[in-house]
TIPA-809715 format. One record per residue: x, y, z of N, C-alpha, C in turn. Coordinates in steps of 0.2 Angstrom, whole numbers, plus 5000, padded with zeros to 4 digits. Each point is the difference from the previous one (the first is absolute). Example, Ala and Ser with C-alpha at 12.3 -4.5 7.8 and 13.67 -1.06 7.14 Angstrom:
BEGIN
506649725039499650065000500450065000
499850054996500450065001499650055003
END
This chain:
BEGIN
459646204567500849995001500049975008
500249935000500149955006500550015007
499750045003500550015007500549995001
500849975000500749975001499549955007
500349954999499949965006500150055011
500850044998500050045005499750055003
499650024991499750035002499450005002
499949944999499049975000500349975010
500350005003500249995005499950065005
500150044997500150085006499550014999
499349994994499550044998499649975007
499849914999499949965005499950025006
500650025003500150025009499950064998
500150034996499750075000499350005002
499649984995499350005000499549965006
500449985003499949965008500150025006
500450075001500350035002499050005005
499650014995499250025004500049965007
500049945001499949945004500050035007
500850045001499950035004499750055002
500050044994499850105002498949985001
499749954997499450004999499849935007
500250005008499650005006500249934998
500549974997499849924998499549974995
500150034993499649984994500349965000
499649944993500549944999500350034994
500649935001500950045000499949974991
499549984999500049984994500050094993
499650045003500050074999500550034995
499950004995500650044996499750084999
500350055005499850034999500750065004
500250065002500450025003499750075005
500350035004499850065003500850044998
500050045001500750034995500050045006
500850025002500249995008500050075003
499450054994499850085004499550015000
499649935001499250004999499949945005
499650025004499749955004499649945000
500149995003499849924996498950025000
492949445000499149955000500049994993
500449964998499849954992499350015000
499850044996499450004996500149964992
499449984998500049984989500350065001
500449954996500750034999499750014987
500150064997499949994992500449984996
500349935003500349974996499949964995
500150004993499749964996500649954993
499849965004500649925000500050024991
500249994998500449984990500349954999
499549974996500649934994500250024999
500749964999500349984997500250054994
500150034996500050024991499550104999
499449975005499750055001500250085005
499850034996500050105004499850005003
500250055007499250005007499850054996
499649995005499650075000499650035006
500150064998499850055009499749975002
500149985006499549985009499450054998
499449935001499450035001500149995010
500150075005499950035005499750015005
499950005002499650035006500250055003
500749985003500450035000500250084996
499849994994500250064996499550075002
499449985004499450085000500550025005
500649985005500250035005500450064997
500049994994500650075000499550054995
499349975001499750074997499950055003
500050035004500250055006500350025001
500350105001500550015004500749964995
500250034996500649964998500650045001
500549975001500650054997500549964996
500050034995500749964995500650025004
500749944998500750025003500049954990
500650055002500550014991500750025002
500449904997500750025001500450054997
500350075000500350045000500349974994
500649935003500549984996500049954993
499349975004499849954995499250014993
499450035002499550015002499549975002
500449925003499549995002499450035006
499549984998499350005005499549985001
499749995008499649995003499550045004
499649985003499450065000499949965006
499750035008500249975004499350055005
499949975008499650045001500350065003
499650084998500250055002500450025008
499649985003500250005006500649945005
500350004995500549935002500750035001
500350005005500650024998500649994996
500650034998500349984995500750025004
500449944998500750005001500749994992
500350044998500550014993500550045001
500349944997500749995000500150074996
500750035004500350054996500050024992
500449994998500150034993500949974999
500250025005500849965001500049935000
499349945003500049975003499849964995
499450034993500049974996500350014995
500550054999500849994995500249955002
500250015007500649925001499949925000
499650005000499549965006499749954992
500649915002499449954994499349995002
499750025006499350004999499950055003
499450035005499750045000499350025003
499750005006499249985001499750085004
499549994997499750075003499149965007
499950035003499849955006499350035002
499449964998499550055001499649965009
499950045003499749975005499350025000
499549945004499350045002499750055004
500550005005500150055005500750044999
500350075004500250064998500749975006
500449994996500549965003500250085005
500150074999500350055004500750004997
500450035002500650035000500749945001
499849975003500349935003499949944996
499750024993500149944995499449945002
500149944995499749965001500349945006
499850005008500349975004499549955002
499649964996499549945000499550004997
499649984997499649965000499050015008
499750044999499449995007499449954999
499650015007499649934995499750014994
499649974995499750014994500250064998
500950034998500150014997500449964995
499850064989500249994997500650034996
500749965000500450024996500249974994
500350044995500249974993500650055000
500549974996500850014995500049994996
500250064996499750004992501050025001
500249944996500849974998500150044993
500450024999500450024993500649965000
500049994994500749924999500450044994
500650015002500450034993500549954999
500249984994500349994993499749905000
499550014999499849935001499849974994
499749955001499949964991499150064998
500149984994499350094997499149965001
500149924999499349974999499949985008
499449954998499850005006500149925001
500149944995500349934997500850015003
500250054999501150015001499850035010
499750055002500050015004499749945007
499449964996500249935006500349975000
500349994992500549934999500650035004
500250055000500550045006500149975007
499350025003499950005005499449945003
500149934999499549965001499850005007
500250015004500150025006499350045001
499850054997499650045001499450004993
500049934997499449974997500249954999
499549975006500149924997499749994996
500149915001499349974993499150024999
500050015009499349995005499750084999
500850054996499550075001499550004997
499450055001499649994994500250054994
499750024994500150054996499650035001
500050084996499650035003500050064995
499550025002500250084996499750065002
500450074999499850045003499250044996
499950065003499350024998500150044993
500649994996500350004992500249984998
499749925001499949954997501349985001
500250035002500649985002500049925003
500749974999499949945003500250035006
499949935003500650015008500049945003
500249995005500049945004499850015009
499649955001500050025008500049955003
500250005005500349985006499849995005
499649965005500050015006500049975005
500550005007500149975004500050015005
499949955004499549985006500650045005
499650005006500450045005500449965004
500750055002500549955002499950015008
500049985006500349995005500150085004
499750045005499950045001500150074994
499949984995499850064992499350015001
499950064996499350045001499549974997
500249944994499349985001500349984991
499449984994500249964992500450094999
500549944996500350064997499750004991
500050034996499750024991500750034998
500049964995500650034995499750034992
500150054996499850004994500449994995
500649984997500650014997499550044990
500550044999499750034993500650024996
499949984995500650084994499750024997
500150075003499550054996500550054994
499949964995500550064994500650015000
500249925001500849995003500350005007
499350025005500350035007499749965004
500549925002499649955004499750065009
499649995001499650025007499849965005
500149985007499649965001499850045006
499049995002499750005006499849965005
500250025007500149975003499550015006
499549985005499550015005499849965003
499950035007499749955005499350035004
499849984999499250005008499549984994
499550095002499449994992500249964990
500149945002500449974992499550014995
499550035000499450004998500350094996
499950055004500450065000500750004996
500449945001500650014998500149984993
499549954997499949994997499750074995
499650025002499550074996500650034997
500650045007500350034998500749994997
500249904997500649984996499650004994
499549994997499649994993499950084998
500250065003499850064998500850014998
500149994999501049994999500050014993
500550054997500050024994500850064998
499750034994500750015001499850064996
500250085001499750044996500950074999
499750014993500450064997500650045007
END
């Protein structure tokens, strides 16, 4: 299902709100922070795939970063699931936000944001947003085609650990921003999802590769 032009414009505007909520993160990052939640690049596990060939799971040195002391987050509304370090902070939108928003995001951070919520990225901090997109195309190619700004031609075709195809885009730091940003786009069992993060990029890649659907 292709999003009508007026809905697509609203969706793109909503996702770009993260630029103001994540301390001048690159404006191209298509994630959003719900109104009631706060807000050193290293070798990445990118797998370049020639046109017409199926992507394979990336052999990532960062994948080992998720071997110990993990927590698992499942979005109850969709079943989208991801593994992340158990000692990280988590800010999750309310069920009302999930039910009434075109997009919504859970935010994970390597520090505990405290009761005040996400107030910025400290030195050496790592943060990612897991964004669910509703009423969007239900295949990866259709989703990418509807939003070429999220999946330009130079974006890498990669795969999740499950073998599910995905698109990975790395963006350089903007002036005054927290650093380079990476985002993974995937459509899992018909559900579009975007994972975008800054900080320890190998760790963000490893987290992204754990994306899957739970019953």
